[in-house]
C-alpha positions in Angstrom: -21.9 13.1 -4.0 -18.1 14.7 -3.3 -15.5 12.4 -3.1 -13.7 12.1 0.5 -10.9 13.7 -0.7 -12.4 16.8 -2.2 -11.2 20.1 -0.9 -14.7 21.0 -0.5 -15.4 17.8 1.0 -16.2 19.6 4.8 -15.7 16.2 6.8 -12.1 16.1 5.6 -11.4 19.5 5.9 -12.3 19.4 9.6 -10.6 16.3 10.2 -6.8 16.6 8.7 -4.6 19.7 8.7 -5.3 22.3 6.1 -1.1 22.2 5.4 -1.5 18.6 4.8 -0.7 18.1 1.1 -1.2 14.3 1.1 -2.1 11.3 3.7 -0.5 8.2 4.4 -3.0 5.6 4.7 -3.0 1.6 4.6 -5.7 -1.1 4.7 -5.3 -1.8 8.3 -3.8 -5.1 7.6 -0.3 -6.0 8.5 2.2 -8.2 5.9 5.4 -9.2 7.0 8.2 -8.5 5.1 8.7 -12.2 4.7 5.2 -12.3 3.5 5.1 -9.8 1.5 8.7 -11.0 -0.7 6.7 -14.4 -0.9 3.7 -12.5 -2.2 5.6 -10.3 -4.8 7.6 -13.8 -5.9 4.3 -15.6 -6.7 3.0 -12.5 -8.6 6.4 -12.4 -10.7 6.5 -16.1 -11.2 10.1 -16.1 -9.6 11.6 -19.4 -9.2 14.3 -18.6 -6.9 15.7 -18.7 -3.5 15.2 -15.6 -1.1 17.6 -15.0 1.7 17.4 -13.0 4.6 20.1 -12.1 6.5 19.0 -12.4 10.1 22.1 -11.6 11.8 21.2 -7.9 10.6 17.8 -7.0 11.1 16.9 -3.5 10.1 13.9 -1.5 11.3 11.0 -2.0 13.2 9.2 -5.9 13.7 6.1 -4.2 13.2 4.4 -1.6 11.2 1.0 -1.1 11.0 -0.7 2.0 10.0 -3.7 3.4 12.2 -6.5 4.2 10.0 -9.5 4.6 12.1 -9.5 8.4 11.7 -9.9 8.2 7.9 -12.2 4.9 8.4 -14.5 7.1 11.0 -15.3 9.7 7.8 -16.1 7.0 5.5 -12.9 5.9 3.6 -12.0 2.0 3.1 -9.7 0.3 0.9 -10.9 -0.6 -2.5 -8.7 -3.1 -3.8 -6.3 -5.3 -1.9 -2.6 -5.6 -1.7 -2.0 -8.6 -3.8 -4.4 -7.2 -6.6 -2.6 -3.8 -6.4 1.0 -5.6 -6.8 -0.4 -7.7 -9.6 -1.8 -4.9 -11.9 1.6 -2.6 -11.0 3.6 -6.1 -12.2 1.3 -6.5 -14.9 1.9 -2.8 -15.6 5.6 -3.0 -15.4 5.8 -5.8 -18.0 3.8 -3.8 -20.5 5.9 -0.9 -20.4 9.0 -3.2 -20.2 7.9 -4.4 -23.7 7.2 -1.3 -25.0 10.3 0.2 -24.4 12.4 -2.6 -26.0 
């Protein structure tokens, strides 16, 4: 069986531009910056406070990628955001400790 992003996969080739070297995809789920910061705080076991300067908002209020095209050819996320963040954080700790 061909992987979804295999260059020989006809469905992939027909749905996406031949000049596209990569595709920015998401989970189809939305998380606020505040909730993302709180999730990272939990994973990192950070017990300090997080402060947001509401007088200087930056960026857009919502950012949710439309993943309907890629889902239509069979792709779906294999890992939840929290699990992925935990894996990245744990690997960072290992790498950091090995540099010492």
